[in-house]
PAVEXVEX-241218 format. One record per residue: residue in one letter; x, y, z of N, C-alpha, C, O, CB in turn; residue number from 1. Coordinates in steps of 0.2 Angstrom, whole numbers. Glycine has a CB too. Layout:
# PAVEXVEX-241218
  res     nx     ny     nz    cax    cay    caz     cx     cy     cz     ox     oy     oz    cbx    cby    cbz    n
    A      X      Y      Z      X      Y      Z      X      Y      Z      X      Y      Z      X      Y      Z  NUM
...
***
This chain:
# PAVEXVEX-241218
  res     nx     ny     nz    cax    cay    caz     cx     cy     cz     ox     oy     oz    cbx    cby    cbz    n
    M    293    -21    220    294    -14    220    301    -12    217    302     -7    214    294    -11    227    1
    D    306    -17    218    313    -16    216    313    -16    208    316    -12    205    318    -21    219    2
    G    309    -21    205    309    -22    198    306    -16    195    308    -13    189    305    -28    196    3
    E    300    -13    198    297     -7    195    302     -1    195    302      3    190    291     -6    199    4
    E    305      0    200    310      5    201    316      5    196    318     10    193    313      5    208    5
    R    318     -1    195    323     -2    190    321      0    183    324      3    179    326     -9    190    6
    R    315     -3    181    312     -2    175    311      6    174    312      9    168    305     -5    174    7
    G    309      9    179    308     17    179    315     20    177    315     25    173    305     20    185    8
    R    320     18    181    326     21    180    329     20    173    332     24    169    331     18    185    9
    L    328     13    170    330     11    164    327     15    158    330     18    154    329      4    163   10
    S    320     16    159    316     20    154    318     27    154    319     31    149    309     19    155   11
    S    320     30    160    322     37    160    329     38    157    330     43    154    322     39    168   12
    F    333     33    158    340     33    155    340     33    148    343     36    144    344     27    158   13
    V    335     28    145    335     27    138    332     34    135    334     36    130    330     21    136   14
    L    327     37    138    324     43    136    329     48    136    329     52    131    317     44    140   15
    G    332     49    141    338     54    141    343     53    136    345     58    133    341     54    148   16
    G    345     47    135    350     46    129    347     48    123    351     51    119    352     38    129   17
    L    341     46    121    338     48    115    337     56    114    339     59    109    331     45    114   18
    L    336     59    119    335     66    119    342     69    118    343     74    114    332     69    126   19
    G    347     67    122    354     69    121    357     68    114    360     73    111    358     66    126   20
    A    355     62    111    357     61    104    354     65     99    358     68     95    356     54    103   21
    S    348     67    100    345     71     95    347     78     96    348     82     91    337     71     96   22
    A    349     81    102    352     87    103    359     88    100    360     93     97    352     89    110   23
    A    363     82    100    369     82     97    369     82     90    373     86     86    373     76    100   24
    L    364     79     87    363     79     80    361     86     77    363     88     72    358     74     77   25
    A    356     89     81    354     96     79    360    101     79    360    105     75    348     98     84   26
    A    364    100     84    370    105     85    375    104     79    378    108     77    373    104     92   27
    A    376     97     77    380     96     72    378     99     65    382    101     61    381     88     71   28
    R    371     99     64    368    101     58    369    109     58    371    112     53    361    100     58   29
    R    368    112     64    369    119     64    376    122     63    377    127     60    367    122     71   30
    R    381    118     65    388    119     65    390    119     57    394    123     55    392    115     69   31
    R    387    114     54    389    112     47    387    118     42    390    119     37    386    105     45   32
    G    381    121     44    379    126     40    375    123     34    374    117     33    384    130     37   33
    Y    373    128     30    369    126     24    372    128     17    369    131     13    362    130     24   34
    R    379    127     17    382    129     11    380    125      5    381    128     -1    390    128     12   35
    A    378    119      5    376    115     -1    370    118     -4    369    118    -10    375    108      1   36
    A    365    121      0    359    124     -2    359    132     -1    355    134      2    353    121      1   37
    E    364    135     -4    364    142     -4    358    146     -7    356    143    -12    371    145     -6   38
    R    356    151     -4    350    155     -7    353    159    -13    358    161    -14    347    160     -2   39
    R    348    159    -18    350    163    -24    346    169    -24    347    174    -28    348    159    -30   40
    T    342    170    -19    338    177    -19    341    181    -13    344    178     -8    331    175    -18   41
    P    341    187    -13    344    191     -8    340    190     -1    334    189     -2    344    199    -10   42
    Q    343    191      4    340    191     11    339    197     14    343    202     12    344    186     15   43
    G    335    198     19    335    204     23    333    210     19    328    210     15    341    205     27   44
    L    337    215     21    335    222     18    336    222     10    333    226      7    339    227     21   45
    G    341    218      8    342    218      1    336    215     -3    335    218     -9    348    213     -1   46
    A    333    210      0    326    208     -3    321    213     -3    317    214     -8    324    202      0   47
    F    320    217      2    315    222      3    317    228     -2    312    230     -6    315    225     10   48
    E    323    230     -3    325    236     -7    324    234    -14    323    238    -19    332    238     -6   49
    G    324    227    -16    324    225    -23    316    225    -25    315    223    -31    327    219    -24   50
    A    312    225    -21    305    224    -22    302    230    -26    304    236    -25    301    223    -16   51
    P    298    228    -31    295    234    -35    291    239    -31    292    245    -33    291    231    -41   52
    C    287    237    -26    284    242    -22    288    247    -19    286    253    -18    279    238    -17   53
    Y    294    244    -16    299    249    -13    302    254    -18    302    260    -16    304    245     -9   54
    R    303    251    -24    306    256    -29    301    261    -31    303    267    -32    308    252    -35   55
    E    295    260    -31    289    264    -33    289    270    -27    288    276    -29    283    261    -33   56
    I    289    268    -21    289    272    -15    295    277    -16    294    283    -15    289    269     -9   57
    V    301    274    -17    307    279    -17    306    284    -23    308    289    -22    313    274    -18   58
    E    304    281    -29    303    286    -34    298    292    -33    299    297    -34    301    282    -40   59
    R    293    290    -29    288    295    -27    291    300    -22    290    306    -23    282    292    -24   60
    E    295    297    -18    298    302    -13    303    307    -16    303    312    -14    301    298     -7   61
    Q    307    304    -21    311    308    -25    308    314    -29    310    319    -29    316    304    -29   62
    A    302    312    -32    298    317    -36    295    322    -31    295    328    -33    292    313    -39   63
    L    293    320    -25    291    325    -20    296    330    -18    295    336    -17    287    322    -14   64
    E    302    327    -17    308    331    -15    310    336    -20    311    342    -19    314    327    -13   65
    E    310    334    -26    311    338    -32    306    344    -33    308    349    -34    312    334    -38   66
    A    300    342    -32    295    347    -32    295    352    -27    294    358    -28    288    344    -32   67
    R    297    350    -21    298    355    -15    304    359    -16    303    365    -15    299    351     -8   68
    F    309    356    -19    315    360    -21    314    365    -26    316    371    -25    321    356    -23   69
    R    310    364    -31    308    368    -36    303    374    -34    304    380    -36    304    365    -42   70
    D    299    372    -29    294    377    -26    298    382    -22    296    388    -21    289    374    -22   71
    Q    303    380    -19    307    384    -14    311    389    -18    313    395    -16    312    380    -10   72
    Q    313    388    -25    317    392    -29    313    398    -32    316    402    -35    321    389    -34   73
***
């Protein structure tokens, strides 16, 4: 029984060590950042605003606003 208990503790210790080491490596990668592989395309709202479909919508809305303005005069 003592041998089985030791084996269980040892395997738990090894598994915990592997898990801790992988977490440390992941944290180090996140801290280092991704400067070597910077994006060349815009991110977030910049990417959306540069899309042709968005520009078409903006142009349509501007045309509607201009038409409404002319109708009011």
